[in-house]
SEKEMAR-821827 format. One line per field, with one value per residue: residue number from 1; x, y, z of N, C-alpha, C in turn. Coordinates in steps of 0.02 Angstrom, whole numbers. Example, Ala and Ser with C-alpha at 12.3 -4.5 7.8 and 13.67 -1.06 7.14 Angstrom:
<palos>
seq <- (1,2)
nc1 <- (660,642)
nc2 <- (-284,-112)
nc3 <- (390,354)
cac1 <- (615,684)
cac2 <- (-225,-53)
cac3 <- (390,357)
cc1 <- (660,645)
cc2 <- (-165,2)
cc3 <- (390,394)
</palos>
This chain:
<palos>
seq <- (1,2,3,4,5,6,7,8,9,10,11,12,13,14,15,16,17,18,19,20,21,22,23,24,25,26,27,28,29,30,31,32,33,34,35,36,37,38,39,40,41,42,43,44,45,46,47,48,49,50,51,52,53,54,55,56,57,58,59,60,61,62,63,64,65,66,67,68,69,70,71,72,73,74,75,76,77,78,79,80,81)
nc1 <- (5999,6107,6228,6242,6093,6034,6076,6086,6195,6228,6353,6376,6375,6361,6281,6225,6324,6447,6536,6583,6634,6682,6657,6614,6724,6667,6582,6539,6526,6545,6457,6383,6457,6523,6598,6728,6783,6913,6905,6754,6624,6565,6480,6495,6621,6763,6832,6961,7047,6995,7019,7037,6911,6821,6761,6673,6610,6535,6435,6345,6195,6169,6283,6212,6109,6004,6037,6186,6326,6385,6450,6570,6675,6713,6778,6884,7056,7168,7350,7510,7665)
nc2 <- (-2464,-2559,-2587,-2702,-2736,-2651,-2626,-2769,-2850,-2981,-3012,-3018,-3114,-3289,-3250,-3241,-3221,-3249,-3355,-3328,-3214,-3185,-3141,-2982,-2846,-2753,-2794,-2873,-2737,-2624,-2575,-2471,-2352,-2414,-2344,-2295,-2421,-2518,-2630,-2657,-2699,-2630,-2598,-2720,-2750,-2766,-2626,-2532,-2438,-2301,-2181,-2212,-2247,-2153,-2060,-2137,-2207,-2072,-2073,-2152,-2231,-2281,-2228,-2095,-2089,-2093,-2183,-2194,-2153,-2034,-1963,-1869,-1962,-2077,-2058,-2064,-2008,-1880,-1901,-1816,-1830)
nc3 <- (12395,12314,12175,12111,12126,12044,11935,11884,11866,11882,11944,12084,12236,12203,12092,11900,11834,11867,11876,11734,11753,11877,12030,12073,12138,12204,12292,12453,12507,12422,12352,12352,12305,12188,12077,12131,12161,12082,11936,11929,11817,11661,11532,11504,11512,11588,11708,11755,11873,11977,11924,11790,11761,11794,11692,11612,11716,11773,11669,11689,11730,11865,11947,11922,11982,12147,12209,12229,12324,12378,12479,12557,12640,12598,12486,12372,12405,12374,12354,12387,12303)
cac1 <- (6005,6168,6237,6216,6028,5996,6118,6075,6236,6247,6423,6358,6394,6287,6244,6227,6372,6506,6570,6617,6652,6693,6623,6621,6757,6627,6525,6465,6533,6568,6394,6349,6525,6567,6645,6770,6814,6944,6871,6681,6590,6537,6453,6527,6693,6805,6853,6996,7061,6940,7045,7026,6839,6753,6723,6619,6553,6482,6373,6300,6131,6178,6283,6177,6050,6002,6071,6270,6343,6428,6482,6670,6690,6725,6783,6967,7108,7239,7415,7567,7731)
cac2 <- (-2499,-2591,-2566,-2750,-2739,-2598,-2632,-2830,-2870,-3059,-3014,-3013,-3180,-3336,-3234,-3267,-3210,-3268,-3410,-3310,-3136,-3177,-3107,-2913,-2833,-2697,-2845,-2842,-2674,-2569,-2581,-2408,-2326,-2436,-2302,-2288,-2481,-2542,-2695,-2665,-2707,-2563,-2606,-2786,-2756,-2761,-2585,-2523,-2392,-2236,-2114,-2224,-2257,-2085,-2017,-2197,-2188,-2017,-2070,-2229,-2226,-2307,-2175,-2033,-2110,-2060,-2232,-2195,-2131,-1964,-1935,-1891,-2013,-2149,-2028,-2054,-1957,-1866,-1905,-1791,-1900)
cac3 <- (12338,12279,12104,12059,12111,12015,11865,11865,11803,11884,11961,12141,12257,12192,12041,11868,11775,11925,11832,11673,11757,11938,12102,12074,12183,12246,12315,12455,12545,12390,12307,12346,12290,12133,12044,12181,12161,12039,11924,11913,11756,11633,11474,11477,11498,11677,11710,11787,11919,11977,11878,11718,11741,11803,11634,11583,11777,11760,11625,11720,11770,11937,11974,11913,12036,12209,12262,12233,12391,12353,12534,12544,12694,12557,12426,12355,12421,12328,12398,12351,12312)
cc1 <- (6082,6177,6212,6138,6005,6025,6085,6135,6269,6341,6423,6379,6352,6268,6256,6304,6466,6538,6614,6653,6694,6661,6644,6680,6719,6578,6565,6470,6541,6495,6368,6408,6545,6602,6728,6824,6837,6917,6803,6662,6561,6532,6494,6595,6731,6846,6910,7005,7001,6956,7036,6961,6784,6728,6668,6563,6498,6422,6336,6235,6120,6213,6279,6113,6061,6036,6140,6260,6403,6456,6550,6703,6726,6770,6868,7020,7170,7313,7480,7610,7771)
cc2 <- (-2515,-2588,-2638,-2767,-2708,-2604,-2722,-2872,-2948,-3077,-3012,-3098,-3220,-3305,-3269,-3288,-3214,-3310,-3372,-3247,-3120,-3129,-3026,-2884,-2766,-2727,-2882,-2774,-2613,-2547,-2513,-2343,-2362,-2414,-2297,-2357,-2508,-2618,-2714,-2677,-2660,-2602,-2691,-2800,-2735,-2687,-2574,-2468,-2334,-2175,-2145,-2229,-2213,-2074,-2086,-2186,-2135,-2019,-2132,-2216,-2249,-2244,-2099,-2026,-2098,-2118,-2229,-2143,-2101,-1935,-1946,-1934,-2053,-2117,-2055,-2012,-1949,-1875,-1871,-1821,-1844)
cc3 <- (12310,12213,12082,12066,12053,11924,11836,11826,11833,11911,12054,12181,12242,12114,11969,11807,11830,11900,11785,11703,11817,11992,12093,12147,12239,12297,12380,12497,12484,12341,12303,12314,12245,12097,12070,12170,12077,12008,11920,11838,11723,11564,11435,11494,11584,11675,11761,11835,11916,11930,11786,11697,11746,11751,11614,11663,11778,11707,11652,11753,11825,11975,11977,11954,12112,12249,12261,12289,12360,12414,12528,12594,12665,12501,12420,12386,12383,12373,12341,12368,12296)
</palos>
């Protein structure tokens, strides 16, 4: 199950809120890893980067569900500068 199916946010292509909020950047390939995608919707507000939204995502019912993909293959990588 993808996040837009679980949350019924209406930001999937053709969704009810696309005209006002645009198509979600997690659509179509990030629907199981939406916390890692900047610009997703949370409580009616478009969110920023993974680092800035992680605390909100950790409280999300979709993030806590078995539908969220926690496999490390798609996880963000820290880069030393």
